[in-house]
C-alpha positions in Angstrom: -9.4 9.0 -8.4 -12.0 11.3 -9.9 -13.1 10.1 -13.3 -11.3 6.8 -13.0 -12.2 3.2 -12.3 -11.1 1.7 -9.0 -7.8 -0.1 -9.5 -8.3 -3.8 -8.9 -5.4 -5.5 -10.5 -4.5 -3.7 -13.7 -0.7 -3.3 -13.9 0.4 0.3 -13.4 -3.2 1.4 -12.6 -1.9 3.5 -9.6 0.5 6.2 -10.7 2.1 9.2 -9.1 -0.1 11.4 -11.3 -3.3 9.4 -10.4 -2.6 7.7 -7.1 -4.9 5.1 -5.7 -6.9 6.5 -2.8 -8.1 3.4 -0.8 -6.7 0.3 0.7 -6.5 -2.9 -1.5 -6.3 -0.8 -4.7 -3.4 -1.5 -7.0 -1.2 -2.5 -8.7 1.2 0.1 -7.2 5.0 0.2 -7.5 5.9 2.9 -5.0 4.4 4.8 -2.0 4.0 7.9 -4.2 1.4 5.9 -6.2 -0.8 5.8 -3.1 -2.7 8.9 -1.8 -2.1 10.5 1.6 -0.8 8.3 4.3 -1.3 5.0 2.4 1.8 3.0 1.5 2.4 0.5 -1.3 2.5 -3.0 0.0 4.3 -6.1 -1.4 2.3 -8.9 -2.9 -0.5 -8.0 -0.6 -3.6 -7.6 -2.8 -6.7 -9.6 -1.9 -9.3 -10.6 -4.4 -9.7 -12.7 -7.5 -9.0 -9.8 -9.9 -5.4 -9.5 -8.7 -2.3 -11.5 -9.7 -0.4 -13.2 -6.8 2.4 -10.7 -7.2 0.3 -7.5 -7.3 1.1 -4.8 -4.8 -1.8 -2.8 -3.2 -2.0 0.4 -1.3 -2.3 -0.1 2.5 -2.3 1.9 5.7 -0.1 0.6 8.5 0.0 -3.1 7.9 1.8 -6.3 8.6 4.4 -7.4 6.1 5.8 -10.8 6.8 6.8 -10.9 10.4 7.2 -7.1 10.6 4.8 -4.2 11.2 5.5 -1.5 8.7 4.8 2.0 10.0 4.9 5.2 7.9 6.4 8.2 9.6 6.0 11.2 7.2 8.3 10.4 4.2 10.0 7.7 6.2 8.9 4.2 7.2 10.2 1.8 9.7 9.7 -1.9 10.3 9.1 -3.2 13.8 9.1 -6.9 14.7 5.7 -8.2 15.6 4.9 -8.2 19.3 7.1 -5.2 20.0 5.5 -2.1 21.4 5.9 1.2 19.4 5.6 4.4 21.3 5.4 7.9 19.9 8.4 10.1 20.7 
């Protein structure tokens, strides 16, 4: 995000044209609004500048009782405690 402030809770701060480039930046609405291998989480931002329903960019992370893994342009959810192996 050259020339921009770090996104810490402003609605629509992360965009496809100017994606957020670090974990816990948002508010994002879609994976395309997060740079590289980051994905847009769901109500997962941490810090007092965020609203409780803000979504932040994350790498592989836990979402509820599932581990959400990004695989290229696809993602999959695996129940916690299950082993994931690379094919």
